[in-house]
N, C-alpha and C positions, 0 to 999 in steps of 0.2 A: 785618506789623501785628499788634499784640497784641489777642487776642480773649478775651471772657469764655468760660469753660468751664462748662457747666451742671453738671458734676460737682464743681466747686469751691464753696467757701462763697460764697453769692450776694451777700453784703453787702461783700465785700472787693474793693477796687480796687487793683491792683498799681501802685505808684508808686516812682520813684527806684530802679529796678532796678540801677543802677550805683553806688548809694550806700547799701548796707546793707539792701536788700530791705525798705524801709519799706512799710507798708500802712495804709490807712485805710478807714473805712466810707464807702461811696459816698454815702449820704445826708448825710454831713458834708462831703463834698468840694464846697466852694463858693468857688472861686477868685475873687478880686476882678478884675473885667474891666478891662482897660486901654483899652477902647473909650470914647472921649469923644464923647457925643451928648447932645442935650437930653433931660431927664428931667422927667416930670410925674406923680409918684406921687400917687394920690388916695385919700382916706379916706372920701369920701361922694359919692353920685351927683349929677350936675349938676342933674337934675330929680327930683322925687318919683317913687318907683317902687313897683311891686307885684311881690312875689316870688311867683310862682304855684307854686313847688315847694319846700316846706319841710316839716319833720316835727317836731311838738311833741306828746309823748305825755302831758304833765302839765298840760293846760289845763282839766281838769275841775273844778279847785278852786283856791282861793288867788288872790292878787293877780297881775296881769299887768304891774305897773308896771316891774319890772326888764327884762322882755322889750321892752316898748314904749320904754323909755329907750334900749336898745341899737339898736332899729329907728330911733329918731329920729336917733341919731348917724350912721347910714348914709343918712338921708333916705328910708327905707322907710316909706311911708304905710300899706300894707296887706300883710299876710302871709297866704298861703293855706296852711293846715295840712292836709296831705293824709292825716294819720293820725287821722281822726275816729272810725273804727270805725263802729258802727251801734247802733240801739236806745237803751237807757238810757245807755250810755257816751257816745254822740254827743250826746244831749240834755244831759247834764251839761256838756259842753264848750260847746255853743251857749248854754246858760243862763248859764254863767260869763262868756262873752264879752259877752253882752248886759248883764250886771250891771256889768262892770268896764271893758271897752274895746269898746263896741258897733260902732265904725266901723273898727277896726284889724285885724280878723281875719275870714277866711272859712274855714269848716270843710267839708272834703269827706268824704263818707261812703265806706265800704268794704264790699265784698261778703263775707258769711260763706258760704264754699263748703261747709261741712260738711253732709253729707247730700245733696249733689247726686247725682241719679240716683234718689232716692226719689220716690214718687208725690206730686205737689203741690209739689215743691221750687221750681220756677220761679215759680209763682203766689205762694208765700210770699216769695220774694226780691223780686219786684216790689212786693208790698204793703209790705215792709220799706223799700224805697227810697222809696215814697210817704210813709211815716211819717217817714223821715229828712228828706225834703224839707220836710215840714210842720213839723218841729222846727228847721228853719233851715239845713240843709245846702245849700251853694252849688254842689256838683258831686259827681262820683263819681271816686274814685281807684282804679285797678286795679293792684295790685302784680305784680311779675314772677313770683310763684308761679303765676299763671295761665299755663299753657304749660310751666312747668318742674316744678312739684311737685304741683299740685292733681290729685287723682284722684277718680273717682266711686266709688260703693259697691262696684263690682266690681273696683276697683284699676286701672282703665284711666285713662291720662293724659287730662285734659281739655284739648282744643286751644283756642287762643284764639278760634277761630271756631265753637266748639261750638254747634249750633242750640238747645240748652237755655238759652243765654244771650241769644238774640235778643230776647226780650221785655224784658229789662233794658235793652239798648241802645235799643230802641224807646221805652221809658218815659222814658229820659233825654232823647231827642229831644222827646218830648211836653212834658216839664217844662222844657225849655230848660236842662237841666243838662249842662254840658260834661263829658266823660269824659277825664281825664288818665290815660294808660295807659303803663306801662313793660313792654316785652316783651323777653325775652332779655337779653343783655349784649354788650359789645364783641366783634366777630368774632374778634379774636386769642385770646380765651379758649377758642375751639374749636380753635385751631391747635396745632401741635407746640410744646412748650416748648424752644426751641433758640435758637441765636445769630442766627436770622433773624426771630424773633418780637419785634416792637416793644414788646410788653407783658411781655417776659421777666422783668424785675425785679419787676414787680407780681405775676406769677403765682408766682414762687419765694418771695416774701415773704408772699404770701397764697394758699397752695395750694388753699384751698377754693373759689377762683373758677374753677378749671380745669374746663372742660366738654369734651364729646366728642360724636361722632355718636350714641351711645347714652346720653347723659347730659344730658337725656333724649331729645334728637333733634338733628339737624343744625341749625346756626344758620339756614341758609336756609329750612328748614321752618318754624321758629317765626316768622320775619319774614313769610313768605308767608301764614301763617295770620292774622296781624294785618292784613295788607293786604286779604285777602279779607273780613274782618270790616268794615273801613272802607268798602269798596265796597258791601257788602251793606246798609249803613245810612246812606244819603246824607243823611238828615234829622237825623242826630245829629252834633254837633260833637265831634271827637276831638282832644285835645292830645297829640301824640306826644312822649313824654318823651325827653330826651337827643338831640334831633334825629333820633330813630328809629334811632340808631347809624349814621347816614350823615354825620356832621359831617366825616368824613375823605374823603367823596366827594360833594361838593356838586352836581356835575353830575348824578349819579344821583338825589340827593334832589330836585333840581329837577324831573326827569321824574315822580317819584312824586307830588309835590305838584300838578303839573298834572293828573295822572290822578285825584287824590282831592281835590277842592276843599273837602270837608268837614273836612279836616285842617289843623291848625296845629302849630307845633313850639315847643319851649322848650329852652334850652341848658344845663340843669342838668348839672354835672359834665363838660361837654365844651367848656368855654371854651378849654382848651388846644389843641384841634383847630382852633378858629377863629383863635386867636392866632398860630399858626405859618403861616397862609396868609392874611394880611390883605387882599391884593388880591382873591383869589377870594371870600373871605368877604364883603368889602364889596359886591362885585357881587351876591352872593346876597341880602344884606340890602336892597340897593336894589330888587331885583326882587320880593322877598317881604316888604317892609316892613310890610304889613298882616297878616301871618300868622306873626309871630315874637313870642314872649313871653319876658320875663325870668324865668329860673328858676335857682336855685342848688343845691338839694338839701340837703346837710348844713348844720346851723346852726353855722357857725364864722365869727363876724362879721368877723374880721380877713382872711378870705379873699376877701371881696367886693371888696377893693381891686384884685385881679387882673381881675375882671370889669369894673369901672369903667374901668380903664386900657386894656383891650383895646377896649372900646366907644367911649370918648370921645377918646383921645389918638392922636397919630401917633408915639408913642415906639417905639424900636427896642431889641431884644435885652434884654428884662428877664425876670427869672425867674418861673417858675410857683411855686406855694406848696407843692407836694407832689411831690418829685422822683421817687419810685417810680412815680407816675402819669404824669408827663411830664417827662422829663429835658432837653427842649429849651427854647429861649427863646421869649418872646412878642413880638409886634409889634402895635401898635394899628391899628384900622380907621379911626379918626378920622371917625366917623359924623356927618353934619350934624344940627343940632338937630331938624329936623322928623322925621327917622327916629328919633332917640333918644327923643323924646317918645312915639312909637308903641310902641317896644320897652319903654320904662319903664312906661307906664301906659295909653295910649289903646287899644291892642289888647286888653288885659285887661279894660278897662271895657266893651268891646263884647261880649266872649266870655263873661265871668262876670257875669251880670246883677245879682247881689246886692251887688256892691261899691258903696259910697256914693260917687257921683260928686262930691259937694260937697267932698271932700278935695282935689280936683284943679282947683279953679276959681281 
């Protein structure tokens, strides 16, 4: 059997070895399948939906008409922009949204970790959160830098469950602000880059994503820190981004969700994991239908089609939109309408209080 060799050019797929040593870029290798099965490609969602995981950095000024037109084409009624920043920058965003598209966007605030460890830092951070809430923030987004690169004034890594952050999570609970948090990255990013690593192609083409036990800590350590934090703050609702990196092990994720009832999940950037296990995934969605939110992550409108197809259809063997990320084929879960409505908007309406419910009547 022909195997990739990590020492060879990562983008070269050997083909036609008996016919002139032809080679082609793996990303361009897209043979037309001879499989004849029903196909139902989708360009818009069956029901109006809320994307709880998006990033828009330029919402502080200007018209939002082009963005809302793209959303309309997808049947997206509300976008949650997780990149709101804080202070004056966040207020510019919320003010612009109120002036131009008051029902279509929710802005999440972010924590400024600079100066953590200095006297009074925690109190200032909590006060800033209150001000951001008063300015219109609908939640708090915590990026993966917490746990990976945030350090205190002495240069020590700030763990996800650092007690200096407890008052922030408590404040979010008090204000009913959900916390969408991204911790670590996929587990294979910590594994050896060899022919046994399922994310080999991604790591070789994006070497900056490689991690290790000392860069900055083992994957298990980071995830355990996050779970301790969830359990320590049961009155705060946490939206665990990317299915908590357990979309490839739904049995284990099920146990975790049972242990931590204050958590919900969203599937931004992990639809490929769900689409290759439609039976197991559908069982999970049936069991946790009230605790799953629609999330996409990167704003590439054409990629939503994969999400709709996995969620809504029973299609078989269709491609993912980013081969280095998932070189396998997708299968649809064919979720029933009552569950689809929950995933698309009902759960988000319950968990993110500032969304205008009149858009979904």
